[in-house]
C-alpha positions in Angstrom: 0.5 11.5 -7.3 2.0 13.0 -10.3 -0.7 16.0 -9.9 0.0 16.4 -6.2 4.3 16.7 -6.7 2.8 19.1 -9.9 1.1 20.9 -8.2 3.9 21.1 -4.8 6.3 22.3 -7.8 4.4 25.3 -9.0 3.2 26.1 -5.6 6.8 26.1 -4.4 8.6 28.1 -7.2 5.8 30.7 -7.7 6.5 31.4 -3.4 9.5 31.3 -4.3 9.7 33.9 -6.3 7.6 36.5 -3.9 9.0 35.8 -1.1 12.1 36.4 -2.5 11.2 39.2 -4.5 10.1 40.5 -0.7 13.4 39.5 1.2 11.7 37.0 3.2 14.6 34.3 4.6 12.4 32.7 6.4 10.7 31.1 3.5 13.8 28.8 3.2 11.9 26.0 5.5 9.1 26.0 3.8 9.9 23.8 0.9 12.4 21.8 3.1 9.5 20.8 4.8 7.4 20.5 1.9 9.3 18.3 0.5 10.2 16.6 3.1 6.3 15.8 4.1 5.4 14.4 0.6 8.2 12.4 0.5 8.4 10.7 3.8 4.1 10.4 3.9 5.0 8.9 0.0 6.8 6.1 1.1 4.8 5.3 4.1 1.7 5.6 2.6 3.8 2.7 -0.7 4.7 0.9 2.8 1.0 -0.1 4.0 0.0 -1.1 0.6 3.0 -3.5 -0.1 2.3 -5.0 3.7 -1.6 -4.7 3.2 -0.4 -6.7 -0.1 1.5 -9.0 1.7 5.0 -8.2 -0.1 6.4 -5.0 1.8 10.0 -5.5 2.5 10.8 -4.4 6.7 13.0 -2.2 5.0 11.3 -0.6 3.0 11.6 2.5 4.3 15.2 2.5 5.4 15.8 1.6 1.7 13.8 5.1 0.5 15.8 7.2 2.9 18.6 7.7 1.1 16.2 9.0 -2.0 13.8 10.6 -0.6 17.1 12.8 1.3 18.0 13.3 -2.5 14.1 14.2 -3.4 14.3 17.0 -0.6 17.6 18.6 -1.3 17.4 19.0 -5.3 14.4 20.7 -4.7 15.2 22.5 -1.8 18.2 23.6 -3.8 15.8 24.9 -6.8 13.9 26.8 -4.9 16.8 28.2 -3.1 18.4 29.6 -7.0 14.4 30.6 -7.6 14.8 32.9 -4.5 18.1 33.9 -4.9 17.4 34.9 -8.5 14.4 36.8 -7.2 16.3 38.0 -4.2 18.7 40.2 -6.7 16.4 40.8 -8.6 14.5 43.3 -6.6 17.6 44.7 -5.2 18.7 45.7 -8.7 15.3 47.2 -9.8 15.3 49.4 -6.0 12.1 46.8 -4.6 13.4 45.5 -1.3 12.1 47.3 1.8 
């Protein structure tokens, strides 16, 4: 899971740099979708494993809602900052379309 997280981080940062430089604001939807998919699928996988082991609490997914939203917001915010910096750099250097 750690390798997947690192791959998602680097890919999202690279995309934010590229699409910020190219002034493509629709990119900002991608990090939110990626991190939401990751967070909620990881929670579902953990809950499924716990149920198989007989130790799951039926409230696990609800308890993880707050931390998942925090993860999504933090990573989307970081990507927004990288995107905005790349956008401003492209504008300052006259590279915008």
